[in-house]
N, C-alpha and C positions, 0 to 999 in steps of 0.2 A: 350320835352326839356323845354318848358315854365313852365310846372308844376314842373319839377325837380328844376328849378331855384327858383320858388316860395317857394318850400319846404326848400331849402337852406337858403333863406332870413328869413323864419319863425324860423328855427333852430338857426340861428345867433341872431335873435331878442330875442329868448328865453334865450340864453346864456347871453345876455346883461341884460335882466330883472332879472335873478337870480344871476348875478355876485356878488352882496354883500354877498351872502351865502358862498362864498368861504373863506371868512375871519371869518367865524362863530366860528371856533374852535370846541371843543367837547361839548356835551350837554347830560345831563340826563344819559340814559342807556349806552351811549358811554363810560362813565367812568368805569362802572361795566364790560363791555365787554373788555375794555383795561386791567382791573385787571385780568380777566380770561386769556387773551392772554399773560400777563406778569407772569402768575403762582402765582398771589398774591390774588386770590379769595379764601375765606375760604374753598370752596369745589372745587376740580379740575374739569375742563370742557374740553372736546375734541374740536377740531377745527370745528366739525359739530354740536355742542350743545351750542352755545354761547347765545341762547335766553332762556335758562333755568336758571332762577334767584333763584327760591326756589323749590326744589323737596321734596316729602314726606320724612320725617325723617331728613331733613337738617335744619329745622327752628331754633333749638337751636344754631347751629354753626353760622349761618348767623346773627341771632339776637344778639348773644354775641359780635360780632364785629361791630354791628351797621349798617349792610347792610339793614336790615329792622327794623322798629321802635318797641318799646316795646309793643304797643297795637295790634300787629299782631295776628290774630287768630291762635290757635294751629294747625288747619287743612289747613293753607294757602298753596296754590300751585300756582306757576306762571311759566309755562313752555310752549314753543311753538316749534313745529317741523319745523325748517327752515334751513335744512342742506346746501343748496346752498348759501343762504345769509350769513350763518355763515362762510362757506368756503371762500367767497369773503372778509369778514372782516379779516380772518386769512391771506390771501394772502396780503392784504393791510399792515397789521401791522407786521406780523412775517416774511413773505417771502420777501416783497419789502421794508419794513420799511418806508412806506409813512408818510408824515406829515399830519396833519388834513386838511390843504389846499389841498393837493394832493388827499386825500380821498373824499373831496367834489367835486373836479374835476371829479373823478371816478363816483360819483353819478350823476353829471350833464351830463356825457356822456350817462348814462343809460336813462336819461330823453330825451336827444336828439334822441337816437336810438328809443325810444318809439314813439316820434312824427313822425319820418321818417316811421316807420312801420305802424303807423295809416294812414299816407298820402297814402302809397301804398295800404293799405287795402281798403280805401274809393275809390281810383281811380279805383280799379279793380271791385268794387261792385256797385257803384252809378254813377249817372250822373256827369259830370264835375263840374257843379255849386254846387251841394250838397257836392262833395268831397272838393272843395275849402273852402266853408263856414265851413264845419265840421272840417277841419284840422286847420283852424284859431282858432276856438273855443277851440279845444283840446290843441293846442300849448300853449295857454295862460290860460288854466284852472288852478285855484288856487290849485287844488289837487296836482300839481307837487311840490309846494313850500316846504312843510315840509319834504317830502322824500329827497329833496336835502339838506335842512338846517340841518337835523338830520341824521347823518350817520347811526345810528341803524335802521332808518326807510327806508333805501334804499330798504329793502325787498319789499316794496309796488311797487317800480319801476320794480324790477326784476320779480315779479309775474305778473304785468300788461303786460310787454313786451312779456314774453313767453305765457301768457294767450291769448293775441291778436293773436300770431302766431298759437296757438292751434285752436282758433275759425276760423281763415282764412283757415287753411288747412282742418278743419272739413267741411266747406262749399264746398271747392274744392273736397273733397272726396265724399260728397253727390251728387255733380254734375257730377263728372267724374268717380268715383269708381276706381281710380288708387291706387295700393298698396303704391306707394311713398307718396301720399297725406295722406294716413292712418298712415304711419310711422311718417311723420312729425307732424301730428296732435297729435298722442300719445306722441311724444317727447316734443312737446310744452306744453301739459298739465302736463306731468311729471315734467318738469323743472319749470313750474309756481308753482306747489304745493311744489316742493323742495325749491323754493324761500320763500314760506310761505302760510299760510291758505287763504290769499287773493285770491289765485288761484281758490278757490272754486267759487268765484263770476263769473269767466269767463264761468263756466258751464251753467249759466243762458241763455247765447246766444245759446247754443246747444239745450236746452229745447225749447226756443221760436222759433228757426229755425224749429224744428220738428212740432210745433203747427201752424205756420203761413206760412211757405215756402214750406216744403217738400210735394211732391205730390204722392209718392208711397203708397202702402197699409201698414197699421200699422203692420200687421203680418210679413211684409218683412223688417221692420226697425231695429229690435234689433241688427243684425249683424253690421249695419252701425254705431251703437252707441259705439261699442267696443273700437275704438281708443280713445274716450274721457272717456268712463266708466271704462276701466281697470286701467289706472293710478290713477283715483279718488278712486276706490275701494282699490287699494294697499295703497294709502295714508291714507285713513280712517282706514283701518285695522292696519297699523303701528302706527298711532296716538293713537288708543285705546290700542293695545297690549303693546306698550312702555310707556303708562301712561302719555301721554302729555295732556295739558289742564290747566285749572285754577279751583281753589276751594277757597271758603270763601272770594272771592274778589268781590266787587261791580262793578269793571270795566268790568268784563266778566261774562255773564250769559249763562249757558248751557241750551238749550231748552229741552234736554232730562231729565236732572236731576232736573231742576227747571222750568217746563213749565209755571206755573202761573206767576212767576217773569218775564219770557221771554215775555209773552203776555202783561203784564202790562208795561214793558219797551217799547214794540213796539208802543204803542199808542203815546208815546212822541218822540221816536227816528225816526220813519218813517217820520213824518212831518218835523223833523229837517233835515234829509238827503235829502228829496225832495226839501225843500226850498233852501238848499245849491246848489243842482245840477241845478235847473231850475230858481231860482230867485237870485242866488249868495249871499244869506244872510248866513253868516257863521253858520254851524250847531251847533257849540259850543254855540253861542249866542241864537239861537232858542231853543236848548235843555234846557239851563238855564232858559229862560223865561217861557217855557211851564211847566217846573218842579215846578215853583212858582205859575203859574196861567194858567191852561190848556185852559181857555176860550179864550186866545190869539190866539188859533189855528183858530178861526173864521176869523181873519184878514188875514190868509194865504190862506183861501179857495178861495176867488174871483180870485186872480191872477193865482192860479193853475188851476182853472176851465177855465179861459180865454186861458191859454196855451194849455189845452186839446182841446178846440174848434179850436184853430189855427192848432193844429196837425191833428185834424179830417179833416179839410178842405184841408190841404196839402196832406194828404195821399189819400183822395178821388180823387184829381186831378192828382195824380202821375200815371205814366205808371204801368200796372199791376204787372210786376216783381219787380219794385222798390217799389211799394206800399206794397207788401208782405214783402220785406226786412225792410221797415220802421216800419211796425207793429212788426216785429221780434225784431228790436233793441230798439224800444220804450218799449215794454213789457220786453225785456231783461234788460233794465236799472232798471226797478222796481224790477224784480226778483233778480238782482245782489245785491240789497240792503239787501236781506233777511239774508245772513250770517253776515251782519254788525250790525244787531239789537242786537246781543249779547254783544256788547261793547259800550262804551260811544261815541256818535257821534263826528266826527271830519272831517274837510275838507280833511285831509290826507288819509282817508279811501276810497275816492270816485274815485280813478283813473280808476278802471274797470267799475263801473256804468257810469262814464263820457264818456266811449266809446259810449254807447247807447244815452246818453244825448246829446253829441256833434252831433251825426248823426241826431237826432230828431230836435234839434234847427237849425242845418245847413240846413236841408230840409225846415223848416219854412222860414228861411231867403232867401233861394234860390227861393222858390215859390213866395214870395212877390216881390223879385227883378225881376224875369222873367215876372211877371204880370205888374209891373210898366213900364217895358220897352215896353210893347205892348200898344200903344196909343188907340187901339180899346177898351180897358177895362177901360179907365179913367172915363167913365160915370157911372161905377158901384160903388155905395156908399159903398158896402161891401168891395171893394178893399181898399178904403181909411181908413175904419175902421180897416182893417187888418194892414195897414201901420202904423197907429197911435199906435196900440198895439205892432207891431214888432220893431219899432225903439227904444223904451226904452230897450227892451230885448237885441238888438244888442249893444246899448251903454253900458249896464251893463256887458255883457259877453265879449266884445272885446275892446271897446274904454277905458273903466274904468278898466277892469280886469288886463291889463298889468301894468299900473302904480301902481295900488294897490298892485300887487304882488311884484314889485320892492321896493315899500315903506315898505311892510311887511318884505321883506328880510333884509332891512336896520334896521328895528325896532328889529328884531330877533337878528341881530348881535350886535346892540348897547346895548340892554337889557342884553345879555349874557356877554358882556364886562364889563358892569356896575357891574354885580353880581360878576364876577371874580375879578374885581378890589377891591370890598369890601372884598373878601376873602383874597386877597394878602395883604391888609392893616389891616387885623384883628389884634387885640391886643393879639397875641399868641407869646410866648417866644420861639424862635427857639432853644435856648440852652437846654431847658428841655422838649420840646413838645413830643419828641419821647418816653418818659417814662410817659406821662400823659394820663389820661382819660379826654377828654374834653366833656363838656355838654353844649349845647345851650338851654337856658330856653325857647325861643320862636322861632319857625321855620315855618313861614307861606308859604314859597315857597319850592319846591321840591329839589332845589340844596342845600339849607342850611340844609334841612332835612338829606340828605344822602351823598352828593358828595364832601364836603369840603376836606377831606383827599386826594382824587384823584386830585382835582384841585391844591392842594399844591404840590403834586408830580410832576405834569406837569410843575409847576413853579419852580421846583427844590428846593423846600423848604421841610424841614422835616415834616412828618405827625405824628399825635398823635397815641398813642397805640390804642385808641378807640375814635370814634366820635359818640355822641348820642344826639338826640333831645328829650327834655322832654315834649314838647307840639307842636301842629301844629294848631295855631290859630292866626288871625290878631288882636285879642282883647288884651287889657291890661291884664297882668297876675300878680296876687298877689303872691309874694314869701315870705315864712316865714321859718326861721330856727328854727326847733323845738328842736333839740338836736345837739350835736357836729357833728354828722354824718347824720343828717336827715333834709330834706327840705319838705315843703308842698307847692304845687302849686294849685291855685284856680282861677277861672274866673267867672265873673258876666255876665250871658247871654251866649248863645251858649254852647261851650264845649271846653275842652283842645285839642280835636282832630276833630274839625269841618270842616277843609278845605276839599274840595272834594277829593283831592289826598289821604287823610287819609283813605278813604274808599277802596282804592286799596288793602289794606292788611286786611280789616275786613268789611264785609257787614253790613248794618244797621240792618238786621234781626238776626245778631249774635252779639249782643251788649255786651260790658263789663258791669258787674253788681257790685253793692256795695258789698264790701268784697272780690272781686277778687284779687288774688295775682299773681304776675309774678316774678319769680326768674331768674336773669341773673348773669353772671359772674361779681362779684364785685358790684352788684346793685340789690336791691330788691324793688319791687313796690307794693303798696296796693291802691286800688280804694276806697276812703272814701265816695264819694258822686257822684250820677249820675243824670243828667238832661235828658230832652227829646232828646237832640242831642248827648249825650255821657257823659263821665266823666267830672265833674266840679271841683272836689277836689281830689287830688292824693298825696300820701306820697311816697317819695323816700328816701331809706336808703342806704347810700354809704358804701363801704368796709372799709373806714377809715375816720378820721376827715376831714371836709371840709377845715380846715386850712392847710392840707398837700399840698406840691407842686405837688404831683402826681394826684391831682384832680384840674381841672380848670373849672370855670363857665363863660359862655359868654352870653351876651344879645344882640339881634339884634335890631338895630334902624336904622333910616334913615341916621345916621352917620356911620353905618357899624356895624361890630361885635366888641363889647367892652367888656373888661374883667370886671367881677363882683367881687369886693372884698368880702371876706367872711363876712357875716353878724354876729353880735353877737348872741348868743343863745337867742331866743325870739324876735330877730329883724326881720323886714319885710320891703319890698318895693314893688312897682308896676311898671312893665315894661311898656313902651309906646306901644300903639296899632299901628300897621302899616300894610301896604300891599306892598310887594316888587314888582318890575316891573314884569308883567306876560308875559311869552313867549306864544304867541297866538297858540292855537291848541294843547298845551301840556297837 
């Protein structure tokens, strides 16, 4: 009863921490999925396929309407097999007609359910002290934040919840060999994978259980693996046969088709993910820092080694059965990160690895607490060395994590509202915008790049016929009108497509080259000059004179989106450099 009350308090605390997220509104891919659900996406999507943004053969249609930018690679593919998560979005939007606030409540309920499931999981497998510490850590883990803030990323919560059930019933099946546990295990993994590819991470704990806990002979084990193996095999086969996955995108690296790039990415992404999970340093920050200077990894090594030493001592003192489980979940945390190496590191990816991370750190804290309570050990200097190392970890993961998550939720909300306000007050003429092609000269943030039309629709304002960004750079852009229907954009230093998100649609090893031409509906583009980071001078020829009302040019500044009056032929100007408020983890 006391443990149940403790879990209720944790869940309520988690709701309060993430409460600012409820007023977040829509963000990023939410807008594209709403377009799919409203039958306004250029290519129809079923209720089970809302995470397929660009399929083979569709690039021309989505590019013509500005869904992806002009520099997208011809082989671009961005699709994910997440039928359960897609169906939940369909239920929210089409069946129930929920507001964005109610959809965030829906996501928050998944987070609460995941915390409750984790608490029960730990209480059944570990000592009471380990269960308490691990549940506190998991409840306030920063990995919950973005899947609550970002409706499209609810998929991570769905996969983690069912993945945890799959692991729990796998362990029960291995211990009791009951058909009911096998069925629930298979159902858990099937639903986790239907939620999204995150479910693959949960299989790590199946592998490490067999390595560190199972005691029967290896030749007798294959049948025991079937409840987890069969749904995984079915998912992988469906994924391949139906052609899901990504291509030509820097955000996703396939270890089978691009093994060299995958290994190269791993040396930066693994330290970033580990630092996030064990040291609470956001992996986005570590990834950016190591990408610029890999020698900074040396600063991460000492604290990670110290945590490894603490874990070794904790496991060595644990009861034999619990020690085996701690080895299982510690190794499982590391192995669960393997599927994540293929994408850009982010805190939001770590829900399933944090199952093992919370168990490991919870055991370290429980061990230190139990030893401090025994006065007979106070004379041991190693005990106090352990306490000195453990207290900062506890502060980072518990005392600091909760207010930081609450503050981050508020920052997310405020930054998104700032950007939406800028769009609402943009110098766009509502009387003629529906028959206009609007072009923003400089779009350093993703929302300006793609989502302005959907934001205007949400605000019940008319949307342009086409919205298109001509560059994605925070630097000043030089704009020159060459002829009545032609502009040239150039930038000094960097490139016109240098922001990290620009690589989502074209990897660095597939660059645009001088002389490349892109033909879109009512716009043709020629790359005139290329630098180390991409195109630095590009010519844009429009379908008619820039003096026509059917074409509108906008410039983004700290004052918002402002209309750019047509320059005289031969005239030029330079836009201000700027960086819009960044939404963390996106």
